[in-house]
C-alpha positions as CSV (number, residue, x, y, z in Angstrom):
1,M,40.9,-21.4,-7.6
2,L,42.3,-25.1,-8.5
3,R,41.2,-26.4,-5.7
4,R,37.6,-25.4,-5.4
5,Y,37.2,-26.4,-9.6
6,L,38.9,-30.2,-8.6
7,F,36.2,-30.2,-6.0
8,S,33.2,-28.7,-8.2
9,T,34.2,-31.4,-11.2
10,L,34.8,-34.4,-8.2
11,I,31.2,-33.4,-6.9
12,L,29.7,-33.5,-10.3
13,S,30.9,-36.6,-11.5
14,L,29.8,-38.1,-8.0
15,F,26.4,-36.7,-8.8
16,L,25.9,-38.8,-12.5
17,Q,27.5,-42.0,-11.1
18,T,24.6,-42.3,-8.9
19,G,21.9,-42.0,-11.3
20,Y,20.5,-39.0,-9.5
21,A,20.9,-36.7,-12.4
22,Q,18.5,-39.1,-14.3
23,Q,16.7,-38.9,-11.2
24,Y,16.1,-35.3,-11.8
25,L,15.6,-35.4,-15.0
26,D,13.0,-38.2,-15.1
27,Y,10.6,-36.8,-12.5
28,Q,11.1,-32.8,-14.0
29,L,8.3,-31.4,-15.7
30,R,9.1,-30.4,-19.4
31,L,7.7,-30.0,-22.7
32,E,10.1,-32.2,-24.9
33,P,10.3,-31.4,-29.0
34,V,8.8,-34.3,-31.1
35,W,8.1,-32.6,-34.7
36,A,7.6,-29.5,-36.5
37,R,6.4,-28.8,-40.5
38,I,5.7,-25.8,-42.3
39,A,1.3,-25.3,-42.1
40,D,1.7,-22.3,-43.6
41,A,4.0,-22.4,-46.5
42,M,3.9,-18.1,-46.6
43,G,6.5,-18.7,-43.6
44,E,7.3,-15.1,-41.9
45,L,4.7,-13.8,-44.5
46,G,2.1,-16.5,-42.7
47,S,0.6,-17.8,-39.5
48,V,-1.0,-20.6,-38.5
49,E,-4.1,-19.5,-35.8
50,S,-5.7,-23.0,-35.1
51,V,-4.0,-26.4,-34.4
52,E,-6.2,-29.2,-32.9
53,F,-5.6,-33.4,-32.0
54,S,-8.5,-35.6,-33.0
55,P,-10.8,-37.3,-30.2
56,D,-8.0,-40.0,-30.1
57,G,-4.7,-38.3,-30.4
58,K,-3.4,-39.8,-33.6
59,Y,-3.9,-37.4,-36.0
60,L,-3.9,-33.4,-36.0
61,V,-5.8,-30.6,-38.6
62,S,-4.6,-26.4,-39.1
63,G,-5.9,-24.0,-40.2
64,T,-4.1,-20.6,-41.3
65,K,-4.7,-17.2,-41.8
66,F,-2.7,-16.6,-45.0
67,D,-2.6,-18.8,-47.1
68,N,-6.1,-20.2,-46.3
69,S,-5.3,-23.7,-46.1
70,V,-6.7,-26.8,-44.0
71,I,-4.6,-29.8,-43.6
72,M,-4.5,-33.6,-41.8
73,W,-1.5,-34.6,-40.4
74,R,-0.5,-37.7,-38.3
75,T,0.4,-37.5,-35.2
76,S,3.1,-40.1,-35.1
77,D,5.1,-38.1,-37.2
78,G,4.1,-35.4,-39.1
79,T,2.7,-37.3,-42.6
80,E,0.6,-35.0,-44.7
81,L,-2.8,-36.1,-45.4
82,W,-4.7,-33.8,-47.3
83,R,-5.3,-30.8,-47.8
84,Q,-7.5,-28.0,-48.3
85,Y,-8.0,-24.4,-48.8
86,A,-10.2,-22.0,-48.3
87,A,-11.0,-18.3,-50.3
88,E,-10.6,-16.1,-47.1
89,E,-7.9,-16.4,-44.1
90,I,-9.5,-19.6,-41.5
91,E,-9.8,-18.5,-37.9
92,R,-10.4,-21.7,-36.3
93,V,-10.5,-25.9,-37.1
94,G,-12.0,-28.4,-34.9
95,W,-13.1,-32.4,-34.1
96,S,-16.2,-33.7,-34.3
97,A,-16.5,-36.1,-30.7
98,D,-17.2,-39.2,-33.1
99,G,-13.8,-38.8,-35.4
100,K,-15.2,-38.4,-38.9
101,Y,-15.6,-34.7,-39.4
102,V,-13.2,-31.7,-39.0
103,A,-14.8,-28.1,-39.7
104,A,-13.3,-25.2,-40.3
105,G,-14.9,-21.3,-40.0
106,S,-13.5,-18.4,-42.5
107,E,-13.6,-14.9,-42.9
108,D,-15.7,-15.7,-45.8
109,Y,-18.6,-16.0,-43.7
110,L,-18.2,-19.9,-44.3
111,V,-17.8,-23.1,-42.0
112,T,-16.7,-25.9,-44.1
113,V,-17.1,-29.1,-42.4
114,Y,-15.0,-31.4,-44.3
115,D,-14.8,-35.5,-44.3
116,A,-11.3,-36.7,-41.7
117,A,-10.6,-39.2,-43.7
118,S,-10.7,-37.8,-47.0
119,G,-10.8,-34.4,-46.5
120,E,-13.6,-34.0,-49.0
121,I,-16.3,-31.0,-48.4
122,A,-19.5,-33.0,-46.7
123,K,-21.1,-29.8,-45.4
124,T,-21.3,-26.2,-45.7
125,L,-23.0,-23.8,-43.4
126,K,-23.2,-19.9,-44.8
127,Q,-22.9,-17.1,-41.9
128,N,-23.5,-13.6,-42.3
129,R,-19.9,-12.2,-40.8
130,G,-16.5,-13.8,-40.1
131,I,-15.9,-16.7,-37.4
132,D,-13.8,-16.5,-34.7
133,G,-14.6,-19.3,-32.2
134,L,-15.7,-23.1,-32.8
135,T,-16.0,-26.1,-31.7
136,W,-18.1,-29.6,-31.2
137,S,-19.7,-31.1,-28.2
138,N,-17.3,-33.5,-26.1
139,Q,-20.1,-36.1,-27.5
140,G,-23.0,-36.5,-30.0
141,S,-22.3,-34.0,-32.2
142,L,-23.0,-30.8,-31.8
143,L,-21.0,-28.0,-33.3
144,A,-20.8,-24.2,-31.9
145,I,-19.4,-21.5,-33.6
146,G,-18.5,-17.9,-32.7
147,E,-19.3,-14.9,-35.0
148,E,-17.2,-11.8,-34.9
149,K,-19.0,-7.8,-34.4
150,I,-18.8,-6.0,-37.5
151,E,-20.4,-2.6,-38.7
152,E,-23.5,-3.2,-41.0
153,D,-25.2,0.4,-42.5
154,G,-22.6,2.0,-40.3
155,K,-24.4,0.6,-36.8
156,P,-22.4,-2.6,-35.0
157,T,-23.8,-5.6,-35.0
158,Q,-24.1,-8.3,-31.6
159,G,-21.6,-11.3,-32.4
160,W,-23.8,-14.7,-32.0
161,V,-23.5,-17.9,-30.8
162,R,-25.0,-20.2,-32.7
163,I,-25.8,-23.9,-32.4
164,Y,-25.5,-26.9,-35.0
165,E,-26.6,-30.7,-35.1
166,M,-24.2,-31.8,-37.4
167,P,-24.6,-33.5,-39.7
168,S,-27.6,-32.0,-40.8
169,G,-26.7,-28.8,-40.5
170,E,-29.6,-27.6,-38.7
171,E,-29.2,-25.3,-36.5
172,V,-31.1,-25.0,-33.0
173,A,-30.0,-22.8,-31.0
174,S,-28.3,-18.6,-31.2
175,M,-27.4,-16.5,-28.7
176,D,-26.4,-13.1,-28.0
177,F,-22.9,-12.3,-26.3
178,G,-23.2,-9.0,-27.6
179,S,-19.7,-9.0,-29.1
180,T,-17.0,-10.4,-30.8
181,V,-16.4,-14.3,-29.7
182,N,-12.7,-15.4,-29.5
183,E,-13.3,-18.8,-27.8
184,L,-15.7,-21.2,-27.2
185,F,-15.6,-24.3,-25.2
186,F,-17.7,-27.2,-23.6
187,S,-17.2,-28.6,-19.8
188,Q,-16.2,-32.0,-20.2
189,D,-20.0,-33.1,-19.9
190,D,-21.0,-30.8,-22.2
191,A,-23.4,-29.3,-19.3
192,Y,-21.7,-26.2,-20.4
193,L,-20.8,-23.9,-23.1
194,L,-18.2,-20.9,-22.4
195,A,-17.9,-17.9,-24.7
196,V,-14.9,-16.1,-24.5
197,G,-14.9,-12.8,-26.5
198,H,-14.5,-8.9,-26.3
199,G,-15.5,-7.9,-22.9
200,A,-17.0,-10.6,-21.4
201,V,-16.4,-14.0,-20.5
202,K,-20.5,-16.0,-20.3
203,V,-21.4,-19.7,-19.7
204,F,-24.6,-21.2,-21.2
205,K,-26.5,-24.5,-19.9
206,T,-27.1,-26.3,-23.1
207,T,-30.3,-28.3,-21.6
208,D,-31.9,-24.5,-22.5
209,W,-29.3,-23.0,-23.8
210,S,-30.0,-19.9,-21.4
211,L,-27.3,-17.5,-19.8
212,A,-25.6,-19.4,-16.4
213,Q,-23.1,-17.0,-15.7
214,T,-21.7,-13.4,-17.0
215,L,-18.0,-13.4,-15.7
216,N,-16.1,-9.8,-15.8
217,P,-13.1,-8.1,-13.8
218,D,-13.8,-4.3,-12.7
219,H,-12.6,-3.2,-16.1
220,Y,-13.0,-3.8,-19.7
221,V,-11.1,-6.8,-21.3
222,T,-10.7,-8.0,-24.7
223,F,-10.8,-11.8,-23.6
224,T,-8.9,-13.8,-26.1
225,S,-8.7,-17.5,-25.2
226,G,-10.7,-19.6,-21.9
227,V,-11.0,-22.4,-20.7
228,F,-13.3,-24.9,-17.9
229,S,-10.9,-26.7,-15.0
230,P,-10.9,-30.3,-16.3
231,D,-13.7,-31.0,-13.6
232,A,-15.9,-28.1,-14.9
233,R,-15.3,-25.7,-11.3
234,Y,-13.3,-22.4,-12.5
235,V,-12.6,-20.9,-15.6
236,F,-9.6,-19.6,-16.6
237,A,-9.6,-17.0,-19.2
238,V,-6.8,-14.1,-20.2
239,G,-7.2,-10.8,-22.2
240,Q,-5.7,-7.0,-22.8
241,S,-7.2,-3.8,-21.4
242,D,-5.9,0.0,-21.1
243,Q,-4.5,-1.4,-18.2
244,N,-2.4,-4.5,-18.9
245,R,-1.5,-7.6,-21.1
246,G,-1.4,-10.9,-21.0
247,N,-3.2,-11.2,-17.7
248,G,-4.6,-13.9,-16.4
249,Y,-7.8,-14.9,-14.7
250,I,-9.5,-17.4,-13.0
251,W,-13.2,-17.7,-11.6
252,D,-15.4,-20.2,-9.6
253,W,-17.8,-19.3,-11.7
254,Q,-20.5,-20.6,-10.6
255,S,-20.6,-18.4,-7.5
256,G,-18.6,-15.8,-10.0
257,K,-16.5,-14.9,-7.6
258,L,-12.9,-14.0,-9.2
259,A,-10.0,-16.8,-7.7
260,K,-7.3,-14.9,-9.2
261,T,-5.6,-12.2,-11.5
262,F,-2.0,-12.4,-12.2
263,N,0.0,-10.8,-14.6
264,H,3.5,-12.8,-15.5
265,L,4.1,-12.1,-19.0
266,G,3.1,-8.6,-20.0
267,K,2.9,-9.8,-23.0
268,K,0.4,-10.7,-25.4
269,I,-1.7,-14.4,-24.4
270,E,-3.9,-16.3,-27.5
271,S,-4.5,-19.6,-26.6
272,V,-4.4,-21.2,-23.1
273,S,-4.7,-25.3,-22.2
274,W,-5.9,-27.2,-19.1
275,H,-3.8,-30.2,-18.9
276,P,-6.7,-33.3,-18.8
277,N,-5.2,-34.6,-15.3
278,G,-6.3,-30.7,-13.6
279,D,-2.8,-29.7,-11.9
280,Y,-1.5,-27.5,-14.7
281,I,-2.6,-24.4,-17.0
282,A,-0.3,-23.8,-20.1
283,Y,-0.8,-20.6,-22.2
284,A,1.2,-19.2,-25.4
285,G,1.4,-16.1,-26.8
286,H,3.3,-12.9,-28.0
287,D,6.6,-14.3,-26.6
288,P,8.9,-17.0,-27.7
289,H,8.2,-19.3,-24.8
290,I,5.1,-22.2,-24.2
291,F,4.5,-21.9,-20.2
292,V,3.5,-24.1,-17.5
293,Y,2.3,-23.4,-13.9
294,R,0.8,-25.5,-11.5
295,A,-3.0,-24.5,-11.1
296,A,-2.9,-24.8,-7.5
297,D,0.2,-22.2,-7.3
298,I,-1.6,-20.2,-9.0
299,L,-4.7,-20.2,-7.0
300,E,-3.1,-20.4,-3.2
301,K,0.0,-18.1,-4.1
302,E,0.5,-14.7,-3.9
303,N,1.7,-13.4,-7.5
304,D,5.2,-13.0,-7.1
305,R,5.5,-16.0,-5.4
306,I,4.2,-18.4,-8.1
307,P,6.6,-19.8,-9.9
308,V,6.8,-20.9,-13.6
309,A,6.3,-25.1,-13.4
310,A,7.9,-24.8,-17.0
311,K,8.6,-23.2,-20.3
312,V,9.9,-24.4,-23.6
313,W,11.5,-21.9,-26.2
314,A,9.0,-22.2,-28.9
315,G,10.9,-20.2,-31.4
316,D,7.8,-17.6,-32.1
317,H,4.5,-16.4,-31.2
318,A,2.3,-19.1,-30.7
319,E,-1.4,-18.3,-32.1
320,Y,-2.7,-21.4,-30.3
321,I,-1.7,-24.9,-28.0
322,D,-4.2,-27.5,-27.6
323,F,-3.4,-31.0,-25.8
324,N,-4.1,-34.2,-27.1
325,R,-7.1,-36.2,-24.2
326,D,-5.0,-37.8,-22.0
327,G,-2.3,-34.8,-21.5
328,S,0.3,-37.1,-23.1
329,F,1.4,-34.4,-26.4
330,L,0.5,-30.7,-26.7
331,A,0.6,-29.3,-30.0
332,S,1.1,-25.2,-30.7
333,A,0.6,-23.5,-33.6
334,H,2.4,-20.3,-34.5
335,Q,3.0,-17.0,-36.6
336,N,5.9,-18.6,-38.4
337,G,3.8,-20.5,-40.4
338,L,5.0,-24.1,-38.2
339,I,2.7,-26.8,-36.5
340,K,4.8,-28.6,-33.3
341,V,4.4,-31.3,-31.4
342,W,5.9,-31.9,-28.1
343,A,5.9,-34.9,-26.0
344,W,4.3,-34.1,-21.8
345,M,7.2,-35.6,-19.3
346,G,5.2,-34.9,-16.0
347,E,6.6,-34.7,-12.5
348,D,4.8,-38.3,-11.3
349,P,7.7,-40.6,-9.9
350,E,5.1,-43.2,-9.6
351,L,3.4,-42.5,-12.6
352,N,5.2,-46.5,-14.4
353,D,5.2,-47.6,-11.3
354,R,1.2,-47.6,-11.1
355,R,1.6,-48.7,-14.8
356,H,3.6,-51.5,-14.4
357,R,1.1,-52.6,-11.2
358,G,-1.8,-52.7,-13.9
359,V,-0.7,-54.0,-16.2
360,S,0.8,-56.7,-14.3
361,A,-2.8,-57.3,-12.1
362,T,-4.3,-57.3,-16.2
363,Q,-2.2,-60.7,-16.6
364,T,-2.9,-62.0,-13.5
365,D,-6.0,-61.8,-13.9
366,A,-6.1,-63.2,-17.5
367,K,-3.9,-66.2,-16.0
368,L,-6.9,-66.9,-13.3
369,K,-9.4,-67.0,-15.5
370,K,-8.4,-69.3,-18.3
């Protein structure tokens, strides 16, 4: 027993001395905690429903369910820059492409657009029902909102997707989704708009707002979140049904082919985010962890052989996650009233070398031009 202990100690010592441990750590995929802040002051009784990075990644905006706050944060140190309150719970917040405005959809049938720098109200858009989905186009100034299905005169109404030209607030299109819309997501080139909700996932063409595709498995699913892959080839959505909780579905959406259904969590998944480099998918929900998978593993491996590429203990149920534009950070919003920022540490050993070579080449070109 003593020999085995001494041998193990020697091996560990050599491992550390030769630098292999540091090399392993350098290239191990992980999320490193940066900071956490109180966004819903009610704590356990509160919940942060949404958090999103600004286009340049320097700021974050959050929206809460029970203290009804919209808060602007500085990414670098978590400083609160301004705070506003709505009359009812806020389901979703989002940034305009130019970073000048943030919008918040709330349960008082109102979309409020704020000046991002000052927090002053720039525009209000009165709706006929509560707002669950909200997003801005990646270029230009389109604001898309998704309504929830409600009862009017004892009859269920259909949920609509509405498109506004901002900052004028002119409604330029509306599409009948057929039920509650939980999430909206533009493709990177803004050619398509993804709508995810109760019973369906739909893709609309933004040239004329016609329906391009309806995506469904062979059973009814209440979809909670969905995204395009960065190249817009795939749609990844998550949802719950009578048969299961926490299923993930990936479609080659233009053909309508369901490429993979998988379920590792067995619990409700609230939010998904596809890493901007296209190689990874993150999701979080009613589990204390944030999970990261390699997209290729999901597509190529059998369900019971899909490895978790990384997971981090986040401490409480998550309602929303969001990568910044270059994928260097992830933000998460939690039911315990906290928002958290995580640094993305990838598994590419050539990353810093490529960056160094690029900087050196730029410096050499500058010297030659003198």
